[in-house]
DONU-91134 format. One record per residue: x, y negated, z of N, C-alpha, C in turn; residue number from 1. Coordinates in steps of 0.02 Angstrom, whole numbers. Atoms other than C-alpha are relative to their C-alpha. Last residue first. Example, Ala and Ser with C-alpha at 12.3 -4.5 7.8 and 13.67 -1.06 7.14 Angstrom:
2
+--------+--------+--------+--------+--------+--------+--------+--------+--------+-----+
:    n_X :    n_Y :    n_Z :   ca_X :   ca_Y :   ca_Z :    c_X :    c_Y :    c_Z :   i :
+--------+--------+--------+--------+--------+--------+--------+--------+--------+-----+
:    -42 :     59 :     -3 :    684 :     53 :    357 :    -39 :    -55 :     37 :   2 :
:     45 :     59 :      0 :    615 :    225 :    390 :     45 :    -60 :      0 :   1 :
+--------+--------+--------+--------+--------+--------+--------+--------+--------+-----+
REM end
This chain:
112
+--------+--------+--------+--------+--------+--------+--------+--------+--------+-----+
:    n_X :    n_Y :    n_Z :   ca_X :   ca_Y :   ca_Z :    c_X :    c_Y :    c_Z :   i :
+--------+--------+--------+--------+--------+--------+--------+--------+--------+-----+
:     65 :    -22 :    -26 :    450 :   -195 :   1797 :    -17 :     68 :    -28 : 112 :
:      8 :     37 :    -62 :    633 :   -242 :   1783 :    -68 :     16 :     32 : 111 :
:     17 :    -44 :    -56 :    661 :   -106 :   1656 :      0 :    -36 :     67 : 110 :
:    -59 :      2 :    -45 :    745 :   -228 :   1533 :     -9 :     44 :     61 : 109 :
:    -58 :    -22 :     40 :    616 :   -179 :   1399 :     63 :      3 :     44 : 108 :
:      5 :    -73 :      7 :    477 :   -193 :   1528 :     60 :     27 :    -37 : 107 :
:    -11 :    -28 :    -66 :    534 :   -368 :   1575 :     -6 :     76 :      0 : 106 :
:    -72 :      1 :    -15 :    550 :   -413 :   1391 :     16 :     30 :     68 : 105 :
:    -35 :    -47 :     44 :    373 :   -357 :   1352 :     75 :      3 :     14 : 104 :
:     15 :    -68 :    -25 :    301 :   -446 :   1504 :     37 :     52 :    -43 : 103 :
:    -34 :     -9 :    -64 :    387 :   -608 :   1454 :    -10 :     71 :     26 : 102 :
:    -71 :     -7 :     14 :    332 :   -595 :   1272 :     38 :     14 :     65 : 101 :
:     -8 :    -67 :     29 :    152 :   -565 :   1326 :     73 :     14 :    -16 : 100 :
:      9 :    -49 :    -53 :    162 :   -716 :   1441 :      8 :     71 :    -25 :  99 :
:    -64 :     -2 :    -37 :    233 :   -821 :   1299 :     -4 :     50 :     57 :  98 :
:    -46 :    -40 :     42 :     80 :   -775 :   1196 :     67 :      6 :     34 :  97 :
:    -28 :     36 :     57 :    -28 :   -840 :   1338 :     44 :     47 :    -41 :  96 :
:      4 :    -41 :     61 :   -137 :   -734 :   1452 :     23 :    -38 :    -62 :  95 :
:     41 :     38 :     48 :   -157 :   -868 :   1588 :     -6 :     34 :    -67 :  94 :
:     68 :      3 :    -26 :    -98 :   -743 :   1721 :    -46 :    -41 :    -46 :  93 :
:     32 :    -65 :      7 :     56 :   -701 :   1617 :    -73 :     -4 :     24 :  92 :
:     10 :    -17 :     71 :    109 :   -881 :   1591 :    -39 :     65 :     -7 :  91 :
:     49 :     47 :     29 :     82 :   -933 :   1772 :    -15 :     17 :    -72 :  90 :
:     66 :    -17 :    -25 :    169 :   -777 :   1836 :    -54 :    -45 :    -30 :  89 :
:     21 :    -60 :     37 :    319 :   -809 :   1723 :    -70 :     21 :     23 :  88 :
:     17 :     22 :     68 :    333 :   -985 :   1793 :    -25 :     59 :    -42 :  87 :
:     61 :     40 :     -4 :    325 :   -917 :   1971 :    -22 :    -24 :    -69 :  86 :
:     56 :    -44 :     -9 :    451 :   -779 :   1933 :    -65 :    -39 :      2 :  85 :
:      3 :    -30 :    -66 :    572 :   -908 :   1867 :    -60 :     48 :      3 :  84 :
:     65 :      5 :    -34 :    601 :   -940 :   1683 :      4 :     33 :     68 :  83 :
:      9 :    -42 :    -60 :    763 :   -975 :   1590 :    -67 :    -14 :     34 :  82 :
:    -54 :      6 :    -47 :    748 :  -1048 :   1415 :    -12 :     44 :     61 :  81 :
:     19 :     43 :    -57 :    597 :  -1080 :   1307 :     59 :    -13 :     46 :  80 :
:     35 :     59 :     23 :    629 :  -1010 :   1132 :    -10 :    -51 :     56 :  79 :
:    -37 :     43 :     46 :    766 :   -889 :   1184 :    -36 :    -65 :    -19 :  78 :
:     32 :     -8 :     65 :    673 :   -821 :   1338 :     34 :    -48 :    -49 :  77 :
:    -13 :     57 :     44 :    785 :   -808 :   1490 :    -30 :     16 :    -68 :  76 :
:    -11 :    -16 :     70 :    720 :   -695 :   1626 :     14 :    -64 :    -39 :  75 :
:      8 :    -71 :     12 :    705 :   -684 :   1815 :     17 :     18 :    -72 :  74 :
:      7 :    -16 :     72 :    766 :   -852 :   1873 :     -4 :     75 :     -8 :  73 :
:    -61 :    -15 :     37 :    740 :   -881 :   2059 :    -16 :     21 :    -72 :  72 :
:    -25 :     61 :     31 :    588 :   -968 :   2134 :     63 :     13 :    -41 :  71 :
:     43 :     19 :     55 :    497 :   -804 :   2168 :     23 :    -64 :    -35 :  70 :
:    -26 :    -24 :     65 :    641 :   -736 :   2270 :    -40 :    -26 :    -59 :  69 :
:    -62 :     34 :     17 :    600 :   -841 :   2424 :     28 :     20 :    -69 :  68 :
:     16 :     67 :     25 :    420 :   -779 :   2428 :     63 :    -37 :    -21 :  67 :
:     -2 :     50 :    -54 :    477 :   -598 :   2443 :    -10 :    -70 :    -30 :  66 :
:    -61 :     41 :     -6 :    423 :   -495 :   2293 :     -4 :    -44 :     62 :  65 :
:    -45 :    -29 :    -48 :    287 :   -363 :   2317 :     65 :    -38 :      9 :  64 :
:     31 :      0 :    -66 :    151 :   -465 :   2233 :     47 :     27 :     54 :  63 :
:      2 :     69 :    -24 :    263 :   -500 :   2083 :    -29 :     -3 :     71 :  62 :
:    -69 :     18 :    -19 :    300 :   -315 :   2059 :      1 :    -70 :     30 :  61 :
:    -18 :    -42 :    -57 :    114 :   -271 :   2063 :     71 :    -18 :     24 :  60 :
:     32 :     27 :    -60 :     69 :   -418 :   1951 :     18 :     40 :     62 :  59 :
:    -30 :     65 :    -18 :    197 :   -365 :   1821 :    -29 :    -27 :     64 :  58 :
:    -67 :    -13 :    -25 :    140 :   -183 :   1823 :     34 :    -65 :     21 :  57 :
:      8 :    -27 :    -67 :    -40 :   -238 :   1806 :     67 :     15 :     31 :  56 :
:     14 :     56 :    -44 :      9 :   -345 :   1657 :     -9 :     23 :     72 :  55 :
:    -59 :     42 :    -11 :     93 :   -196 :   1574 :    -13 :    -59 :     47 :  54 :
:    -10 :     46 :     55 :    -58 :    -82 :   1601 :     59 :    -45 :     15 :  53 :
:     30 :     67 :     -8 :    -40 :     54 :   1731 :     16 :    -44 :    -60 :  52 :
:    -55 :     49 :     -9 :      1 :    228 :   1664 :    -33 :    -69 :      8 :  51 :
:     -2 :     61 :     40 :   -144 :    347 :   1687 :     59 :    -44 :     18 :  50 :
:    -51 :     -5 :     52 :   -106 :    517 :   1762 :      9 :    -65 :    -37 :  49 :
:    -64 :    -15 :    -30 :   -198 :    501 :   1929 :     57 :      1 :    -51 :  48 :
:    -24 :     56 :    -40 :   -345 :    409 :   1853 :     68 :     14 :     31 :  47 :
:    -15 :     56 :     44 :   -368 :    540 :   1717 :     29 :    -59 :     40 :  46 :
:    -61 :    -15 :     39 :   -354 :    686 :   1838 :     19 :    -60 :    -43 :  45 :
:    -56 :      1 :    -47 :   -481 :    610 :   1959 :     65 :     13 :    -37 :  44 :
:    -11 :     69 :    -21 :   -602 :    572 :   1817 :     60 :     -5 :     47 :  43 :
:    -30 :     35 :     56 :   -583 :    746 :   1741 :     16 :    -72 :     19 :  42 :
:    -68 :    -25 :      8 :   -615 :    829 :   1909 :     36 :    -37 :    -57 :  41 :
:    -40 :     27 :    -55 :   -767 :    719 :   1940 :     72 :     22 :     -7 :  40 :
:     -7 :     72 :     13 :   -840 :    759 :   1768 :     43 :    -32 :     54 :  39 :
:    -50 :      8 :     53 :   -807 :    945 :   1795 :     12 :    -73 :    -16 :  38 :
:    -65 :    -20 :    -26 :   -898 :    942 :   1962 :     55 :    -10 :    -53 :  37 :
:    -24 :     52 :    -45 :  -1043 :    842 :   1892 :     69 :     17 :     26 :  36 :
:    -17 :     59 :     40 :  -1062 :    963 :   1745 :     28 :    -55 :     45 :  35 :
:    -62 :    -15 :     36 :  -1053 :   1115 :   1860 :     21 :    -61 :    -41 :  34 :
:    -56 :      0 :    -48 :  -1183 :   1043 :   1979 :     67 :     11 :    -36 :  33 :
:    -12 :     69 :    -20 :  -1300 :   1000 :   1836 :     59 :     -4 :     48 :  32 :
:    -31 :     34 :     56 :  -1284 :   1174 :   1760 :     16 :    -73 :     17 :  31 :
:    -70 :    -17 :      5 :  -1317 :   1254 :   1930 :     35 :    -37 :    -57 :  30 :
:    -13 :    -59 :     42 :  -1480 :   1165 :   1956 :     75 :     11 :     -8 :  29 :
:     19 :      7 :     71 :  -1481 :   1040 :   2097 :     14 :     63 :    -39 :  28 :
:    -58 :      8 :     44 :  -1474 :   1100 :   2277 :    -24 :    -10 :    -71 :  27 :
:    -18 :    -59 :     40 :  -1629 :   1073 :   2380 :     59 :    -15 :    -47 :  26 :
:    -15 :     24 :     67 :  -1628 :    932 :   2507 :     22 :     60 :    -42 :  25 :
:     45 :     54 :     19 :  -1719 :    979 :   2666 :     13 :    -26 :    -70 :  24 :
:     63 :    -29 :     20 :  -1636 :   1150 :   2687 :    -50 :    -53 :    -22 :  23 :
:     40 :    -22 :    -57 :  -1468 :   1066 :   2687 :    -65 :     30 :    -25 :  22 :
:     72 :      0 :     12 :  -1340 :   1052 :   2550 :    -35 :     24 :     64 :  21 :
:     32 :    -61 :    -25 :  -1160 :   1003 :   2574 :    -75 :     -7 :    -12 :  20 :
:    -56 :    -44 :    -18 :  -1046 :    879 :   2488 :    -26 :     66 :     27 :  19 :
:      2 :    -23 :    -69 :  -1194 :    799 :   2402 :     57 :     48 :     14 :  18 :
:      5 :    -72 :      2 :  -1137 :    719 :   2239 :     -2 :     23 :     73 :  17 :
:     62 :    -21 :    -33 :  -1175 :    535 :   2243 :    -10 :     75 :     -6 :  16 :
:     44 :    -25 :     52 :  -1035 :    497 :   2118 :    -66 :     27 :     28 :  15 :
:     10 :     53 :     49 :   -946 :    388 :   2244 :    -49 :     22 :    -53 :  14 :
:     48 :     47 :    -29 :   -973 :    520 :   2380 :    -14 :    -55 :    -50 :  13 :
:     65 :    -33 :     -2 :   -889 :    651 :   2271 :    -53 :    -46 :     28 :  12 :
:     26 :     -2 :     68 :   -747 :    533 :   2233 :    -69 :     32 :     -1 :  11 :
:     18 :     69 :     17 :   -719 :    496 :   2416 :    -30 :     -2 :    -70 :  10 :
:     65 :     13 :    -32 :   -726 :    684 :   2451 :    -22 :    -72 :    -13 :   9 :
:     53 :    -27 :     41 :   -589 :    708 :   2321 :    -69 :    -11 :     31 :   8 :
:      4 :    -72 :      0 :   -477 :    593 :   2416 :    -57 :     24 :    -44 :   7 :
:     57 :    -29 :    -35 :   -437 :    415 :   2377 :      2 :     76 :     -4 :   6 :
:    -18 :    -60 :    -38 :   -318 :    299 :   2292 :    -63 :     26 :     34 :   5 :
:    -71 :    -15 :      9 :   -335 :    168 :   2156 :     20 :     64 :     37 :   4 :
:    -27 :     -7 :    -67 :   -521 :    155 :   2131 :     71 :     23 :     -8 :   3 :
:     58 :    -11 :    -41 :   -614 :     95 :   1977 :     19 :      9 :     73 :   2 :
:      8 :    -68 :    -17 :   -462 :     21 :   1895 :    -59 :      9 :     47 :   1 :
+--------+--------+--------+--------+--------+--------+--------+--------+--------+-----+
REM end
């Protein structure tokens, strides 16, 4: 993600849109200002509505887990058996097929 949280002024500064105009820097044409404003509004709306990707959801939950919980079993995959959070993290971070299965099952069970 480009930026996760921020105010509209942060977005305006990111896009190099002057928040105010002085006598030394003339204002751009009206059509350019309107286009930039609409582009910023669309970007802010899109980023605020977007659903995080499944792997991002897994990493967010994993990062917020206490270290003691990471060794406990989180899911049992039929082909492999029970997996701890640490084993699931290794599979997901390496982008294996088993990692995709783990993330899918965790979403299905509403754990992440």
